[in-house]
C-alpha positions as MATLAB code, in Angstrom:
seq = 'MIQPGQNGAVIFVGSILLAVFVLPDAWDVPVVALGAIVEITETVIGVRWSRRGAVKVGPELLIGQTASVVVACRPAGRVNLRGEQWLARCEQGADVGERVRVRARDGLTLVVERT';
ca = [
      13.373   44.795  -19.134;
      10.041   46.312  -18.962;
       9.235   48.844  -21.688;
       7.265   51.977  -20.726;
       3.862   50.599  -22.466;
       4.021   47.496  -20.510;
       3.552   49.078  -17.051;
      -0.331   48.393  -17.251;
       0.205   44.845  -17.953;
       2.402   44.474  -15.136;
       0.068   46.170  -12.811;
      -2.753   43.911  -14.032;
      -0.825   40.700  -13.721;
       0.413   41.800  -10.147;
      -3.314   42.519   -9.232;
      -4.371   38.975  -10.324;
      -1.521   37.329   -8.443;
      -2.239   39.385   -5.265;
      -5.894   38.288   -5.618;
      -5.314   34.564   -5.942;
      -2.449   34.240   -3.658;
      -2.598   36.874   -0.897;
      -5.924   38.566   -0.392;
      -8.993   37.118    1.134;
     -11.671   35.995   -1.054;
     -13.731   39.187   -0.720;
     -11.094   41.189   -2.255;
     -10.441   39.352   -5.312;
     -12.860   41.005   -7.669;
     -12.392   44.426   -6.606;
      -8.692   44.289   -6.802;
      -8.528   42.545  -10.306;
     -11.008   45.104  -11.531;
      -9.005   47.984  -10.281;
      -5.857   46.441  -11.998;
      -7.969   46.287  -15.164;
      -9.239   49.911  -14.955;
      -5.564   51.129  -14.194;
      -4.429   49.063  -17.385;
      -7.022   50.490  -19.564;
      -6.680   54.206  -18.215;
      -3.020   54.007  -18.822;
      -3.444   52.538  -22.523;
      -5.993   55.284  -23.196;
      -3.728   58.004  -21.781;
      -0.623   56.825  -23.869;
      -2.431   56.556  -27.160;
      -3.808   60.059  -26.743;
      -0.149   61.409  -25.677;
       1.611   59.940  -28.523;
      -1.053   61.408  -30.956;
      -0.863   64.871  -29.606;
       1.115   66.796  -32.381;
       2.206   66.180  -35.814;
       5.812   64.953  -36.512;
       8.154   67.681  -37.409;
      10.558   66.447  -39.802;
      11.772   67.170  -43.419;
      13.605   69.863  -45.421;
      10.978   72.447  -44.836;
      11.985   72.692  -41.430;
      15.442   74.218  -42.632;
      13.703   77.207  -43.875;
      14.453   80.062  -41.563;
      17.580   78.521  -39.977;
      20.731   80.241  -39.589;
      23.817   78.619  -41.526;
      27.449   79.138  -41.768;
      29.377   79.581  -44.950;
      31.842   76.822  -45.671;
      32.667   77.615  -49.126;
      32.357   81.108  -50.428;
      28.752   81.604  -52.013;
      29.382   83.688  -55.289;
      26.510   82.749  -56.116;
      27.162   79.084  -55.316;
      28.846   77.647  -52.655;
      28.279   75.392  -49.380;
      26.846   76.080  -45.931;
      27.240   74.342  -42.624;
      23.615   73.752  -41.175;
      23.097   71.486  -38.042;
      26.333   69.877  -38.658;
      25.629   69.023  -42.389;
      26.948   70.533  -45.404;
      24.637   71.749  -47.959;
      25.106   73.269  -51.558;
      23.808   76.852  -51.221;
      22.940   79.637  -53.587;
      23.316   83.275  -52.325;
      22.596   85.998  -54.915;
      24.193   88.873  -52.694;
      27.265   86.643  -52.163;
      28.588   85.525  -48.850;
      32.206   84.732  -47.659;
      33.552   81.952  -45.458;
      32.464   82.216  -42.197;
      29.389   84.543  -42.618;
      26.172   83.655  -41.033;
      23.255   83.397  -43.700;
      19.559   82.544  -43.257;
      18.013   79.860  -45.451;
      14.915   81.469  -47.474;
      13.821   78.424  -49.591;
      15.127   75.031  -50.862;
      15.633   74.131  -54.437;
      16.160   70.418  -54.692;
      19.380   69.706  -52.518;
      20.446   73.342  -53.057;
      19.449   75.880  -50.186;
      18.640   79.408  -51.270;
      20.215   81.705  -48.434;
      20.593   85.467  -47.787;
      22.969   87.098  -45.751;
      21.740   87.959  -42.121;
];
């Protein structure tokens, strides 16, 4: 199976085979050169495309998200956020089923407030 980054190599090898076995001698160099240019262009575009933005992962992305209270927070409890249960602390208190917003993170405990 051909992977996404291998298309340029396939085009280049195809252009060599085309030049050697199918085309007249006058077309050999231009076709191979065009295949090489396509491969280089695809590689440069692929590298630039892959470096276009910073990776967005980590616990800092939880801040500002909305969660659902699973175990009443008075002040400690549990919330469900993106299908995961987290320890939570809510100073105002929150009952089961209420929606809360994540304000901060303290270790593995989310500091939440009622929305």
